[in-house]
N, C-alpha and C positions, 0 to 999 in steps of 0.2 A: 544570513544563516552561516554559521561557522561550525566545523566539526567539534563535537563535544558541548556545544552551546545548549544550555537548558532553556527551554522556551516557556515551560509552564510546569508547575507542580500542583497536584490535585489529590485530595483524599477520595478514594473510591472504595466503598465497602470496607472502610477502616484501614485500607492499605494506601501508603504514600506512593503515588505514581509520578515519576519524573518523565516528562515529554521532552526529548532532546534530540539533537542531531547526532547521528552515529559517527564514530571515528574509525580510522584504519584498524585500531586495536580491537574493534568489535567484530571483526570478520568471523571469528570462530563461533561466537554466539549466533550471529546472523546465519551462518552456514548450518549450524545445528537446528536452529528454529525453522529455517526454510525446509530442510529435509523432514523435520517432524510434521510440518503442515502438508508437504507433498505426499508423504506416505500415509497421512491420517485422514485424507479426504479425497473425494473425486471432484472437488470443485476448484482446485488450483489450475493454473495455466500450464503446469508441467506435471509429468508423471515420473520422470527419471530423476533419482536423487542427484544433487549437485555435488561436484568434486570440490574439496577444499581449495585447490589452486584456482578454480574458476571463481569461487567466492572472493578470494583475495583480489583477483583482477577486477571483479565486478565492483567491489567497494572502492577500490582505487579510482576506477573510471567514474563511478558515481560521485565521489568527492571532487574530482576534477570538473564534472558537469555542474556540480553545486556552485563551485567558484565562478564558473562561466554563466551562471544564472540560467541554465538549461533545465533545471529541475529543482524541486524541493523534496526533502526527505526528513521524516520524523520517526523516531523510535520511542517506544514506551518501556520504561525500566521500573521494575518492582523488586525491592530488596537486592539491588545490585545485578539483577538479571534482566536482559532484554526479553520482552514478552510479546511485542508486536511492532509492526513497521508499516508506514504508509509513505508512498512517494507519488508525486505528480510530475510527469515528464512532459516538457514542451514538445509540440510537434515541430519538425525541422523544416517543412516546406514553408517558404516565405509567406504565402497567403494563409497559412494555418498556425503561425507562430503565436497567435493569441489564444490557442487552445492547448490543453494538456490532457494526458491520459493518466488515470488514477489506478494504483494497485495498493492493496492493503491486506494484511493478515494479522491475526492474533492467535497465539498458540493455545492448545487445549489447556483447561485449568484456569484460564484468564478471560474466557469468552463470556458473553452475557453479563458483563460488568460495566459496560459503557466505555471501555478502553478503545475499541475500534471506532466508535462514534467520535470520541474526543480526538483520536489520531486524524480522522478525516477532516474534522472542523479546523484543527490547527494547520493541517497541510493546505487546506483551501485558503485560509487567511494568508499564509506565507506565499502561496501561488499568486495571489493578487499583487504582491509586492514585486514580483518579477514579470508582471505584465500578462499573466494568464487571465483570460476573461471567461472562458468556457472550459468546463472539465467534463470529459467523457469517461466511460468505463464500460466494460462488458462483464457479464456474470452468467454462470450456468443457469438456465431457466428454472431448473429444479431447486436452486438454492434460495428458497423463500426467506430464510433468516437474513441472508446478505441483502437481498432485494429490499426487505423491510427496513434495514439499517440505512441503506442508501436513500430510500424514500424519506426517512426521518431526517436525513441531512439535506433534503431539498432536491434530490435527483428525481427526474421523471423518465419513464420508459419512452424511448423514441423509435424503437424497432426491435425486430426479432430475426435472427438468422437461423433457419433450420439447419441442423447438422453443423453448427458453427464451430464446434469442438470435435476433434477426432481423437479418441483414446484407444488404447489397446482393447478395451472392453466394448467399444462401439462409439456411436455418435451421441452428442448431447446438443440440444438447442441452446443458442446464445441470446441473451437479452442485452440490448444496447441502451444505456442510460446517459443522461447529461444534465448539467446544471450550469446556469449563468451565474457568475460570481458578482 
């Protein structure tokens, strides 16, 4: 995987979707998207909007990790706009380097089209290429839509952590899921 590399193009509901590796120049769209998702749902792993400078640092570090084969990352682009993102990051402990943790989002207006499912499938294929054999994720227990997508992609529930997320509004239970690649 290389920054800017197009991995796949697919027509989804009449729209051409390009699945590609993000570049440093994508930082602003990634920043805007992440903040849209953070403020638009109680199911993300963060509540506080991300600062532009933090996103610039994040994409730079992410692209360095991509070169080092420590992660895979795929973005979905529609009409020149990034609308979703999925990454799988390798665990760093020596005995866990064959495992990776998945994170994914699709912005409102592009959900329920299959973009998230395709992002996950592509990321898992790319993860195999860097030696990831097991993918884990955690999801808010109440987020049935996400759980159903993960199940559709072959993930199974392996545990639940009561009060696994602590938000300003209170606690949420966490479901842990995994898939062997």
